[in-house]
C-alpha positions as CSV (number, residue, x, y, z in Angstrom):
1,M,-0.1,-0.1,-0.3
2,N,1.6,3.5,-1.2
3,R,0.6,6.0,1.9
4,G,3.4,8.1,0.2
5,P,6.1,9.7,0.1
6,Y,4.8,11.6,-3.0
7,V,7.3,13.7,-4.9
8,E,6.6,17.7,-4.7
9,I,7.9,19.6,-7.9
10,R,7.4,23.6,-7.2
11,L,6.8,25.2,-10.4
12,T,8.5,28.0,-11.4
13,P,7.7,30.9,-13.1
14,P,9.3,29.6,-16.5
15,M,7.6,26.4,-16.5
16,I,4.4,28.1,-15.9
17,E,4.9,30.4,-18.9
18,L,5.9,27.5,-21.2
19,A,2.7,25.5,-19.9
20,H,0.7,28.2,-20.9
21,T,2.5,28.6,-24.4
22,L,2.2,25.0,-25.0
23,A,-1.7,24.8,-23.8
24,K,-2.3,27.7,-26.1
25,E,-0.6,25.9,-29.2
26,L,-2.6,22.7,-28.3
27,G,-5.8,24.4,-28.6
28,V,-9.0,22.6,-27.9
29,L,-8.8,18.5,-28.5
30,R,-11.4,16.6,-29.2
31,N,-13.6,15.1,-26.2
32,S,-12.1,17.7,-23.9
33,I,-14.1,17.7,-21.0
34,E,-13.3,20.9,-20.0
35,E,-13.1,22.0,-23.6
36,G,-9.4,23.1,-23.4
37,A,-9.3,25.0,-20.0
38,G,-7.3,22.1,-18.1
39,N,-4.6,22.0,-20.8
40,I,-2.6,24.3,-18.8
41,T,-2.8,21.9,-15.6
42,G,-1.8,18.9,-17.9
43,F,1.4,20.8,-19.3
44,C,2.5,21.4,-15.8
45,A,2.3,17.9,-15.1
46,E,4.0,16.9,-17.9
47,L,6.9,19.5,-17.0
48,A,7.2,18.6,-13.5
49,C,8.0,15.0,-14.3
50,K,10.1,16.3,-17.2
51,K,12.1,17.9,-14.4
52,H,12.2,15.1,-11.9
53,F,13.5,12.8,-14.7
54,G,15.9,15.3,-16.1
55,I,14.5,15.5,-19.4
56,P,15.0,19.0,-21.1
57,L,11.6,20.6,-20.5
58,D,12.0,22.3,-24.2
59,E,12.3,18.5,-25.3
60,I,9.0,17.4,-27.2
61,Q,8.2,13.8,-26.2
62,N,4.7,13.5,-26.4
63,T,2.4,12.1,-28.4
64,Y,-1.2,11.0,-28.2
65,H,-0.3,7.8,-27.0
66,Y,2.2,9.0,-24.4
67,D,3.8,12.2,-23.1
68,I,6.9,11.2,-21.7
69,L,9.8,8.6,-22.4
70,V,12.1,7.4,-19.5
71,N,14.6,4.6,-20.4
72,G,12.6,3.4,-23.1
73,I,9.5,3.2,-21.4
74,T,6.5,5.4,-22.3
75,Y,4.0,7.2,-19.8
76,D,1.2,9.0,-20.4
77,V,0.9,12.0,-17.8
78,K,-2.7,12.3,-16.0
79,A,-3.3,15.5,-14.3
80,K,-5.9,16.8,-11.8
81,K,-6.2,20.1,-10.2
82,R,-6.6,20.6,-6.7
83,K,-7.0,23.6,-4.8
84,D,-4.7,22.0,-2.1
85,A,-2.1,18.9,-1.4
86,P,-3.6,15.7,-2.3
87,R,-4.2,12.6,0.1
88,Y,-3.4,9.0,-0.3
89,W,-7.1,8.5,-0.1
90,H,-7.8,10.8,-3.4
91,E,-8.4,9.1,-6.5
92,A,-6.5,8.8,-9.8
93,S,-8.9,9.2,-12.9
94,I,-8.5,8.1,-16.9
95,S,-10.8,9.2,-19.3
96,D,-12.5,6.6,-20.9
97,Y,-11.6,7.8,-24.2
98,N,-8.1,7.6,-23.2
99,T,-8.0,3.9,-22.6
100,S,-7.3,3.5,-26.5
101,Q,-3.7,5.1,-26.1
102,K,-0.9,3.1,-26.3
103,C,1.4,3.5,-23.2
104,N,3.2,1.2,-20.9
105,F,2.0,3.2,-17.8
106,Y,-0.4,6.1,-16.6
107,L,1.5,8.2,-14.3
108,H,-0.7,10.3,-12.0
109,T,0.0,13.8,-10.9
110,S,-1.9,16.3,-8.6
111,V,-1.6,20.2,-9.4
112,T,-2.4,22.5,-6.8
113,W,-4.2,25.3,-7.9
114,P,-4.6,27.6,-4.6
115,E,-8.0,29.9,-4.8
116,R,-6.2,32.9,-3.1
117,I,-3.6,33.1,-6.2
118,S,-5.4,31.4,-9.0
119,A,-2.1,29.9,-10.5
120,P,-0.6,26.4,-10.2
121,T,2.1,26.4,-7.6
122,S,3.6,22.6,-7.4
123,V,2.8,19.4,-8.7
124,Y,2.7,16.1,-6.9
125,L,4.0,13.1,-8.4
126,M,1.2,10.7,-7.2
127,G,2.8,7.2,-8.7
128,F,2.4,4.9,-11.8
129,Y,0.7,2.1,-12.7
130,P,0.9,-0.4,-15.8
131,K,-2.1,0.4,-18.3
132,Q,-3.6,-3.1,-18.5
133,Q,-3.6,-3.5,-14.7
134,Y,-5.1,-0.1,-13.9
135,L,-8.1,-0.8,-16.1
136,D,-8.3,-4.5,-14.5
137,E,-8.4,-3.0,-11.0
138,A,-10.0,0.6,-11.6
139,R,-13.7,1.4,-11.0
140,F,-15.9,2.8,-13.8
141,L,-17.9,5.5,-13.2
142,K,-20.5,6.8,-15.8
143,K,-20.9,10.7,-16.8
144,G,-23.6,12.5,-14.5
145,Q,-22.9,9.7,-12.0
146,I,-22.2,10.9,-8.2
147,D,-19.0,9.5,-7.1
148,G,-20.2,8.2,-4.0
149,S,-16.4,8.6,-2.3
150,N,-16.4,12.4,-2.9
151,N,-19.8,13.2,-3.8
152,F,-18.2,14.7,-7.0
153,E,-20.5,14.5,-10.1
154,V,-18.6,12.7,-12.7
155,K,-18.1,14.5,-16.0
156,G,-17.3,12.2,-18.7
157,D,-17.0,8.2,-18.3
158,C,-13.8,7.2,-16.4
159,W,-11.8,4.9,-14.3
160,N,-10.7,5.6,-10.7
161,L,-8.4,4.0,-8.4
162,V,-7.1,5.2,-5.3
163,Y,-3.8,6.9,-5.1
164,E,-2.6,4.5,-2.4
165,K,-2.9,1.6,-4.9
166,L,-0.3,3.4,-7.1
167,N,3.7,2.2,-7.5
168,P,5.8,5.1,-6.1
169,I,7.6,7.5,-8.4
170,S,10.9,6.2,-6.7
171,Q,10.6,2.7,-8.6
172,I,11.0,4.6,-11.8
173,K,14.7,4.5,-12.9
174,R,15.9,8.0,-13.9
175,N,17.6,8.8,-17.0
């Protein structure tokens, strides 16, 4: 059972600026739950992962199927926007339409956006899990359903798994 430690990466102004630029260049993707508004959060998560693994921030690795490549292994970075630091009982989510991605692992992050400053401050690398094992063990939630674990109305069909089940980031070998 993984109850941490999670890895916190503090975002720098250049990282946030680059995330804004990349999000603007990407635009609105088909099936986007937040109609493009979540792109900045996603790019902050990707950049934090690159920083942690020693990948140059300006090195483009992402495709539809994965976001980063570490020692030849593909990881699709998943990001959740939160007001404060995550807890081990919070859940990772994968949108149902992303299950066709061809990646080795899903790497889950939590991006803090404190309300008082309305900008991201930190990215927590929560853990990773093999793609197929994640889908085998996660629980499916339907759009519009109220998630009994947190009373959140699900915005799109998704697969959820608690953070504590994820493998710790420390198990990923750095470049």
